[in-house]
N, C-alpha and C positions, 0 to 999 in steps of 0.2 A: 064807626059801631063797633064795634067788636069791642073798641076801649070801652066803650059804654059800659056791655056787658060784662067787660071783669072790672069794672069798679060796682056792678051792680055783685058780683061774687064777692068783691072786698067787703061791699054793705053789709051780705049777710055773713059773711065773716064774725064782722066787728058786733053785730045783732044778736046772734046764734054760740049760744056756749056749747051745745051741743054739737055743732059743727067743727066747731075750733078743737075738739077735743077727740074727734073723727079726727081729725089733719094731726091732728100732733101724735097720735097714736101709728099713725100711717108713717112718719118721721119721714117728709121727701126729701131726697137728699139736696136738688137743686131747681132751679127756678125752670125747665121743661118738665120735674114729677111731679110741681106745686100744680102746674098749668093741667097737665093731666090725672091731679086730684078733682079739679075744679070741671074737667069736661065728663067728669064722673059725675059729676051734681048736677049736671045738664046744663052749664055754661061750655056753650062751643067760643075757646079764645086761643089765641095763639098765643106763645112764650115769650112775643117781641108785643103783644098789648098788654098784655100781665106785667114783665117790664113800666109801661108807660102809665097802668094805670095804679102800679106803685109809688111810683113816681110823684102822681097829680092826686092820692087820695088826701083828700080832708076829713080828719077825725069828726063823728058827727053824736056817738054817744061817752059819758065820763068814763063809763066801766066798758071792757071788751076791748081789746086794744088788736088793731093789726101790726104795730108794730114790731113784731118779733118775725113775720114776714119781710121785712123790709130786708135782711140777713141775705134770704135769696137773691138780694142785685149784686151784693159784691163777689166782685169776679164773673159775672155776667155780661158778652160781651155779643153785642149783635152780627151780624154777617154783614159783610159788604153790600149796600145795593148793588145792581148790576150797573156797569155805565152806558149811555146813553149812548146812543152813538149819529 
């Protein structure tokens, strides 16, 4: 469900110039701060969910690309899942 929320955030980023402008003004440094920006806009998502959404997202509009956001995936590493006993 949270990945769906992250996908909705990316769709809104693609659709709304003003939201993209706000993001580029705040200049998030990494995927964590990008997910904090999303939470500030009402999209409660984790960093991992946002990473999954960026990998899955298919552009829907001819204008308004989220492609620049994919740079946040560079160097992003997930914490290992706890081992099951």
